[in-house]
N, C-alpha and C positions, 0 to 999 in steps of 0.2 A: 438483445446482447449476442445471442448465438448467430444471428444473421450478420453482425458486424465483423466478427473475427473469422479468420486471422488478419485480413487486410484492411479493416476499418473502412472499406468502400461503402458509400451510402451514409456515412456518418453525418453529413450535413443535414440530411433529411430528418434527423432526430434531435438535433441540438436546440436548446433553448436560445432565444435571442440574447439573453444576458448570461450565457454559460460562462463558467470560470474553470480554467485548467491550471493546476499547480504541478510543477516539476522541479526537482531539487538537485539536478546534476550541475556540472560546472561549465559545460560548453553552451553557447547560445541556443542551440537546438533543444536542449533539455534543462535550461535553467531560467526560471522565471514564472510569472503568472500571466496567462493570456485571458483577457476579459472580453466577452462579446463573441457572437457567432462568427463574424467576419474575421476577427483576429485568429480564432482557432482554425478556421478553414484555410487561411493563408499560411499558417504555420504547417499544417498537414500537407499543403501543396508544396511547400519548400522541402519538407522531408521526402516527399515522393520524388521530386526532381533530383535531390541530392543522391538518393539511393536508387534512382531509375526504377521506381515503383517496386523495389524488392523488399522494402521494410514490412514486416508482419509480426504479429504476436501469436505464436503457436501455443494454444491454451491447453493446460492440463486440468483446470477447474474453472467452471463458471457457475456462480451461485447468485440468486437474486430473490428479493421479495418486493413488496410494494414501494419500498423506500430506497433500497440500495442494490447495486449490482457489483459483484466482485469477480475479477479475472486474475488468474495466476498462470504463468507459463514462461516462455522464453522469447525475448525480443531478438529477431533475426533480420539481417540485412546484408547486402553486398554492394561494395563500391570498388570498381575495378576488380582486382583479385583478392581484396581484403574482405573477410567475413566476420560479422558480428553474431554472437550467440550468448546472450546475457540473461540471467534470471531476473524476472520482473513480476510485478503485480500492480493492480490498479483498482480503485473504487470509483464507481459512478453513483452520484446521487440523483434520483429521479424527482421531478416536480412537474405536475400538470402534464403527465405523459410525455415529458421531454427529458433529455440528458442535461441536467442543470449544473453539475459540478463534477470535477474529476481530479483525482490525485494519482500521480505516477510515481512509483517507487521501485527501486532496484536494489538488489543485494550486492551489486558490483558496478557502481557508477563509474569507477575508474576505467573499467573495460569499455563502457559506452563512450566516455569522454575521449579515451585514447583512439577509439575507432574513428570518431568524427574529426579529431585534430590531426592525426597522423596519416590518415588515408591519403594515398597518392604520393607519399614521400619515400616509401620503401620500394626497392626493386621488386619486380614481379615474382622472382623466385622466392624472395623472403616472405612476401605476402602469402604465397601458396604454402610455404613451409609452416607459417604461423597458423593458417587455417587448419592444416593437418594436425598440428599439436593441440589445437582447441578441440577438434573432433576426438582425438585419442583421450584427452582429459575427460571429456564427458562420458565416453564409453567406459573408461577405467573406473570411474567413481559412481556409476549408475547403481550398483548394488549398495554401496555405502549410503547413497542418497536416499534409497528406499528405507533403509534402517533409520536414518536421521529423521525422515518424514514421519515415520511411525512414532518415534520417540517424542518429536515435537507435538504431535497430535495428542499423545498421552499426557504431556505436561499441561497443555491448554485445557483438556477435559478435566484435569485434576484441580485446576484453579477456579473454574467457574462453577456456580454463579457468584460466589462471595469473594473471590480473589485472595482467600486465605492461603498463606504459604507462598505468596508472591515473592517475598524477599529472598527466598531460597533459590530462586531461579534468575534473579536480575543480574546483569553484568555490572561491574563496578562503574563503568562509564555510560550506563543506560541513559537514553534520552526519551522523554515523553512529550508529545505535542498535543495540545488541545486548543480548540478555536472558538470556545464559547464566549459568553459576555460577562460572567461573574468570575471573581478571582479563583475560585475552586476549579474552574474549567476554562481558564484563559491563560495561555502562556506555554513556556517550555521549561520542563524540569530536567536538570542535567545532573547525573550522578545518582548512585544507588541510595545514598542517605536522603537526598532531596525527594526522591520518589517515595521512599518509605514514610517520610514525614508528611507528605501530602496525603497519602492514603490513610495515615493515622488521623489526620485532621478530618477527612471525610467520614471515617468511622465514628469519631466523636460527634460530629455534627449531626449525623443520621442515627446515632445510637446503634451502630452496627447493623442497620437495616438495609444499607445500600448493597445492591446486587445487580448482576446482569443475567437475566433469564435468557438463555441462548436458544435460538432456533436453528443455527448452523454453526458448526466449527469445522474448518478444513485446514490442512497444513501440508507443506512439503518440506524439503530440507532447508529452505531459506525463509519462508514466511508462514504465518498463521493468521487466519481470518476468523473473526467472531462476529456474529450478527444476532441481534435480539432486542430486548427491551431493558432499559435502565430503570430500576425501581428502588424507591426509598420512601421512608416516612419520617417527617419532622413534625412533632406535635400531632395535630389532626390532619396535616396536609400530606397527600400522597403523590409521589412522582411516578409516572409511567410513560417513558419517552422512547421512541425508536432510535437505536444507536447501532453502530458497528465499529470495529477497530481492526487494525493490522498490527501484528507483532513481527518484527524482523529478528531472526535468530542469528547468533554468531558464537562460535566456539561453545555450543551447547548451552548458551544462556540467552535470555531475553535482552536484546541489545537496543531496540528502538520500538516505539509504539505511537501510533496515530489514533486519536479518539475523534469520532465523527458522529454527528447527530443530524437527523432530519428535522429536529425541532429544538434548537438551542434556546429559543425563547422560553419554552416550557421548563427546561432544566434550570435556566437562570431564575425563573420565578420560584421554582421549587426549593432551591437552596439559598436564596437571598434572604 
């Protein structure tokens, strides 16, 4: 992981043949799912050409275990005189010593989308002026960002392992994504009440034994990352599966969550 960033050069050497990359922006460069090593390589080559090899992720955190790698930082690129500087994070899932799956997440998809759709349409002076405004904004808010990062980390540490008190921190329009195979872990839950009801169902199903014993919790002003093991007991059956998750913060609330496992089959068996 540390060898790949910031420029992701040499990425192809580590990709699985059936690698999958997910991105949820709105422009073609960052919207869709790329399946297979060749498709991912071609997409990266396109981004390199578009940005004249200026695109990079300047990382502030890299965390990894045997199942997952997490990267947090800022996506930067330059096209003509237009500069991109957006908060991003990503998760890599490892399998058989390769990069098998990747999720790309931003706290400001609008900025990324605007950069790729409007670049080249603004006069040079306007582009330079906007770049300077972006720089001033980052500098001005750096102290507040540090305070927010600490507050977000405190919230996450207070929630795990049992996620008790989660409702107190959820945004009203929170979204939770899970990609398992059983109803409890397959779908998208939208809205605070829907997420609370799902968690209550999981509590009843596991008799309040479900927890995530964490090995890593990191956070900045935009994201929080949790890595560990999902554990629960139903009757005499015990679940112990490797998991990780990303929380996106907005307005001091938990606004969006992605649940990821290196063994969805084990989770499906455990709760079915």
